[in-house]
N, C-alpha and C positions, 0 to 999 in steps of 0.2 A: 432715127427713132425720136418720137416725142414722148417724153416722160413727164407726167404731171402728178401733183398731189391735190387733194381737196384743198381749196383755199380756206384759210382759217377765219372763223367768224369773229369780228372785232368787238365782241361784247364781253370781254373778260381778259384773263391773262393766259399765256401759254402754259400747258401742263404736260405731264409726261407722255400722254397720248399724242399730242402735237409733235413733241420732240422725236418720238419713235417713228412717226410717219415720215418726217422730214429726213431723219438720219437714214431710214430704210431707202428712201428715194435717192439720197445722195450716194449711198453705197451701190445701189443698182446702176446709177449713172456712171460712176467711176468704173465699175466692173465692165459695163458695156463698152466703154472707151478702151479698157484693157483688152477687150476682145476685138478692137479695131473698128468698132461701129460708131458712126456719128450720133450724138445725142443732144437733144435740146431739152433741158430740164426746166420746167415752168412751175412756179408756185406763187403764192400771194395771199391776199386778204379779201374777204367778203365784207364790205363796209356798209351795206344798206340794211333796211328792215325796221320793223316796228320796235323790237327790243332795243336796238341801238338808239333810236329816236327817244324812247322813254328813259333809258339810262342817262343819256346826255342831258335831258331835261331835269332829271333828279340831281345831277351834278352842277346844274346851272351853267352849262356850256353849250355851244352849238354842236350839232352832230359832226360837222367837219372837224372841229377842235377835238372832240372826243375820239373819233376814229384815228386821227393823226397820232394822238397820244398812245393809244393802244397798239397801233401798227408799229410804232417805234420799239415797243417791248418785244414784239415778234422778230423784227429784223435784227435787233441787237442780240437776241438769243441765237438765231441761226448763224450769225457771224461768229459768235463765241464758240459754238460747238462744231464749227467747220462745215456747215451746210452751204455748198457753193452752187447756186442756181444760175441758169443762163437768162431766164426771163422772169420778171416780177409782175404779177397781176394785181391791180388794185381797182375795184369795181367803180370807184369814183373817177377814174381816169377818163378823160373826154373821148379817147379812142375807143374805149369799151362802151361808153354810152352811145356813141354813134353807131357802133356795130349792133348793139341790142335794138336800137330804134330802127335800123335798116332791116333787121330780121323780122321785127314786128310788122313793119310795112309790107315786106315781101309775103309773109304768111297771111296777112289780111287780103292782099291781092290774089292769093292762091285760094281764097275761101276757107282758110284753116282757122280763122278766128271769128267769133260771133259774140254778141252782147245779149245778156239776159238778166232778169231779176232772180234773186235767190233769197230764200228764208231758211235759215238753219243754224247749225252750231259751228263755232270757230275756236280753235286752240290758240291761245295767245302765245304760249311757249313755243309751239312748233310753227306758228304763223301760217296755218292752213285750215281750210274748211273740213269738217268731219261729216261722216255719214253714219247710218246705223251699223254699217260693217265695222266701224271703229269702236263700237260698244263691246263690253265684256259679256260674259255669260249671264250676268245679273241685269244687263241692259244699261250699265253705267259706262261713262267714259273714264278709263283708268287713270291712275296718277301720272303715267308717262305723258299725258297731254297737258298737264298743268291746269291753269285756269281755262275753263271752257265757257264761252258766252254765246248767247243767241243773237244772231245778226240778220237783219233784212236789208238787202241793198242790191244794186245793179252792178254787174262786173263783166269784164271781158273773159272769154273762155277759149282755150285751145282745144281743137278736136282730137284729143288724145285717143279717143275710142276708135277713130278711123285707122289707127296704126297698130293697134294691139294684136290683130290677127297676123300681120306681117311680123311683128316682134316675136310672137310665139313660134312661128315657123323658123325665123332666123335663129333664135336661141336653140331650137332643137337640132339645127344643122351645124352650128358653129360653137366651138369651145372658146368663148370670149370671156367667161367668168372663171377666175382663178381665186382660190383653189376650187376644184370641181364640185365639192359638196355644197358650195354656196349657190350653185346653179339651181338646185332643187328648190331652195328657199325663194328664189326669184320667180321660178315658174309657178309655184303655188300662189305667190302674191299676185302675179299677173292674171291668174285664173279668177282670183277674188275681186280684183279691182280693174279689170280690163275694159269694162263698159262705161267707165266714168270719165267725163271730160275734165280738163284741168283749168281751174280759175287762175288766171295769170295777171290780174290787176288788183289794185286796192284804191278806193276813192280817196282823193286828197283830203277830204273832210275828216278822214280817219288816219291817214298816213301821208306825210309829205316827203319823207326821206327815202327817195327812190328815183328810178329813172322814169321820166315822164313819157307817157304814150305819145308818139309823134302825131297821131291822128285824133287823139282825144285827150287834151291837156288837163282834164279833170281827174285823170287817173295816173298812178305810177305803177311800175312793173313789180309783180310779185317777186320777192327776194330770191326764191329758188330758180325761177325762170331766168332772172338776171344773172345770178351767180354762175350757173352752169355754162353760160355762153363764154365765160372767161377762157375756157379751154381752147376756143377757136379765135376769140377776139384778139388775144395776145400772141396767137400763133400766126397772125397776119391775115385772117379770113376777111375777104372783101375789102382789103385796105392796101393802098399803094404807099403807105407811110414807110419810109426807108428805115425808121427806127424799129420796125417790126420785121420778123423773119419772113422769108418767102413761103407762103402757105403751102403751095404745091410740094415743096421740098420738106417742110417741117411736118405736115400732117401725113406721116408715113410710119407704119408700125407703132401705133399709138397705144400707150398704157397709162391708164388713170389709177393711181394708188389712193384708195379710199378706205374709210372705216366701215365695218359691217353695219353700223347704225344708219348710214346714208346710202346703202345700196338700194334699199326699197323704201319708198318708191322713186326717190329723186334720180339716182344715176341709172338704175336698172330699168326703169320704165320711162320716166319723164325724158331723160336725156336721149336715150336711143330713139324714142318717138319724135322728139324735136329734130334730131339730125335727119331722120327719115323724111319728115315733112319738109325740111330745107332742101332735100334733094341729094343727100349723101348716099352713096351706094353701100351695099352690104360689105364690100371689101374695105370701105373707109370707116367702118364702125370700130370704135376703140375696144381694147381689152380692159376689163375691170379687175385689178388685183386688189382683192378685198382682205384687209387685215383685221385681226381681232382686237380686243381691248386689254389694257393693263388693269387688272383688278387688285383689290386689297382683301386678302383672305376670302376670295371668292365673290366679293361685292364690287360692283362698278364704282370707280372713283367719282365723287360728286362733292360740290361745295356744301351741299346740305348736310352730308354725313361728316364733313370735315376731314376727309381722307385723301385729298388731292395732293399729289407729289409734285414739287417744284423742280423742274430739270435744271434751272439756273443755279439753284442752291446745291444740287447734286454735283454739278460741274465744278463749283467752287470748292466743295468738300473733298471730292474724290478725284477730280481731274477730268478733262474732256475725254481722254483715251479710255478711262474706266467706264464712263457713261456710255460712249458710243459702242464699246465692246459688249457691255451688258445688254443694251437695248437690242442688239442684233444677234446675240448669242443665246439669250435665255427665253426666246419666244419663237415658236414655229410660225412662219408667215401664214396668216389666215386663221390662226387659233388664238384663244385667250391665254393669258399668263398672269400669274400673281406676282406683283412687284414685291421684291424682298431685298432690302438693302444689304443684308448679310450675304446673300448670294452674289450681289454685285461685287462685294469685297472678295468673296471666296473665288469667284471665277477669274477675277483679275489676278489675284495672288497665285492661284493654282496654275492657270493655263498660260498666263503671260509672265508674271514675275518669276515663278518657279520653273515651269517647263521651257518656255521660249527664252526667258531670261537666262536660265541655266545653260541652254544650248549656245546662246550668244557668248556667254562668259567662257565656255569651254572652247568654242571655235576661235574667237578673236583674242581673248586675253592669253590663252595658251599659245596661240600662234605668235603673239608678240614676245612671250617669254621663251618659247622653245625654238622658234625659227626666225626670230628677229622680224616678224611680220611679213615674211616672204612665204607665199603659198606654192607648193609643188606637189604634184601627184605622180608617184613613182610606180612603174609597172614591175612585176605583174600584180594585178589586183587579187585580193583574197576573197573567199566566199562571202565573208561578212560585208565587204565593200559592195559587192554586186547585189546583195540583199537590200542594202540601204538605198542603192540607186533605184531598184525596183519599187521600193517603198515610196520614193518620190514620184515615180511614174504613176503608180496606183493612186496616190493622194491627189496628184494634179487632175487625174481623170475624174475622181469622185468630186473634187472641188468644182471643176468645170460643169459637171452634170447638175450639181446642186444649185450653183449660182445661175445657170441658164434657166432654171425653174424658179428663180427668185427665192430660193430657200437658203438664206444667208447663214442661219444657225447650222445647217448641215454642212455648208461650205467651210465654216470655221472648224467644225468637228473634223472634217477631212484634213485640214491644215494641221490641227493639233495632233492627229494620229501620226503624221510624219515626224512632228517635233518629238513626240514620245519615243518613236523608233530611233531617232537620232540619239536621244539620251541613253536609251538601252544600248545602242552601238558603242557609245562612249564608255559606258560602264564595263562593257565586255572587253573593249580594246585597252582601256586604262592608259591613255597616252602619258599621263602624269607619272606613272610608274615606268613605262617603257623608256621615257626620256632619261632615266638614270643610267641606261645601258647605251654606250656610244655606238654599239653595233646596230641599234634599232632606231637611230635617228631618221633614216629614210622612211621607216614604217610610221614613225610618229608624224612626219610631214604629210604622208598620205592620209592618215586618219584625220588630221586637222583640216586638210584640204577638203575632205568629204563633209566634214561638219560645216565649214565655211561656205561651201557650195550650197549646202542645204539652207543655210541662213539667207543666202541671196534669193533662192526660190521662195522661201517663206516670206521674205520682205515683199516680193511682188504679189503673192496671194493675199497678204495682209493689207496691202495698200488701199483697196477700196474702203475698208472698215476703219483703219487707222493710218491715214495718209502721212501724218506728221511723224509718227513712230517709224513707218516704213522708210521715209526719207532719211531719218537719222541712221538707220541700219545701212542704207545704201551709201551714205557718206562715210561711215566707218569702214565699209568694205572697199571704199575708194572706187565705187562704180557710179559715177554721176549720171549716166544715162540708163541706169537699171530700170527705173520706174517708167521710162518712156517705151519700153519694149511691150510687144503684144504677147498675150498669154500663149497663143499658139506658136510663138517663136521661141518659147523657152525650151531649152534642152540641156542636158548635162554638159558642163564645160563652160559655164559663164565666166568662171575664173580660169585664166590661162596660167600655165606654169611660169613662175617668176613674178606673179602679181604681188604687189605690196599693198597691204591694208593700212588704214590709219589707226591711231591710238583709240581704242574703244572706250566708251563711257556707258554707264547703265542707262538703258532706255525704258525699262519697266520696274521702277523702284516699288517695293512692296508697300501696300496700303496698311498702315498701322492704325487700327481703330482707336479713337479717343477713349481714354479711361473714364469710367463712370465718375460723375461729379463728386460723389460722396466717398470715392476711393482714397 
């Protein structure tokens, strides 16, 4: 499986949306490996374009210096919050430049590129030419386009319109847009914009910071045409460089994780048509997993409004586990969600510190106190034991179904359901009271065994989202190979009779919000 995220544009700092997308991809990659599937996780940075060139000039540095500085911010954050990727794409990399230029040459030889003069309007913010279809009902270009200027110049064009009929038919027959409701948006956009070819160059007299056209050195490549190619250039396309993966093996079961704002037209129209023009078959077309936005009280985060949330600061304040858990628990993949720091604290304290933390305390601390850390399950089992075992079977099935559909929030909900059932079981069994009766020592051991066994399974299910916390639980359970198991290999009985656990330590300490400054 090739799993990619949209590469981050290096004209600013990483925000909560960037962090969510990367954590989501990291969780999916870890889960797929838990399922026993090979994964190549590719992410990176988009470093070209007019805005980068302009910002670098304002700061008095070269574009190279500017993008290097910004890229460091991104890579440092991904390392900090535990995003482990296999491949890193940087569009200034010579391997990428060579791939883009080879594709441009190939498309020109196939008659897919042509040059013509154009007189029209251009969005500086979006770095794209506009048409009358981009005007609002009053005939104006809306604020989403930013500064719009009129330009007259000659450029190179890709015959996008020759591939839109194919794309329409392909999308009608294939479910490659997830979630499904996003497909209708793409089909509507394709109907509106299908007959327009794509301008893929910028004259050097206006922009120099880009990949030069191999057959016309007076031009550089349009940033979106350049950036999209990273998905194949760093997956080994057309390259025998041993530092890149084998493309025929990597380009298999491909999923691009992108935000809803770049599905149309870039990924949903441009990219599919580019791949088709390059000769990719229908079976080789990637799936687009389209996620929503994190908003603030219903409004999109933006620097202009001053409501951008800094994930680096959140990790420092609340911890990486709290941040990763919140980002994947409080948003349904594909839909928008309102960022709420109080919910971040509440979810961590309720579902992890209270529920799962309480289960771990009961299972492991009580085992140390009541059975000297030795776990044993004595027969015959009682009805409550069998109900708890069935709860685990049901939760595992729900978890698997949700995670297979990339619905991490629902997967965590399934995990939490079993944790709640474990705590209900503990309250009913009351091993802390039974332990006072010497005749019930055997029953106490069985109850604690069931709780500890559940902790082991929960650690595996939690591992894609909170790998460090899961590893701590595995260590306390004295199961060093626990997290190397495949999900389908899990079954009741991970802990054998006579198994000895280690001394437990709290894994999910409660978050205590800081007191008001005037308190």
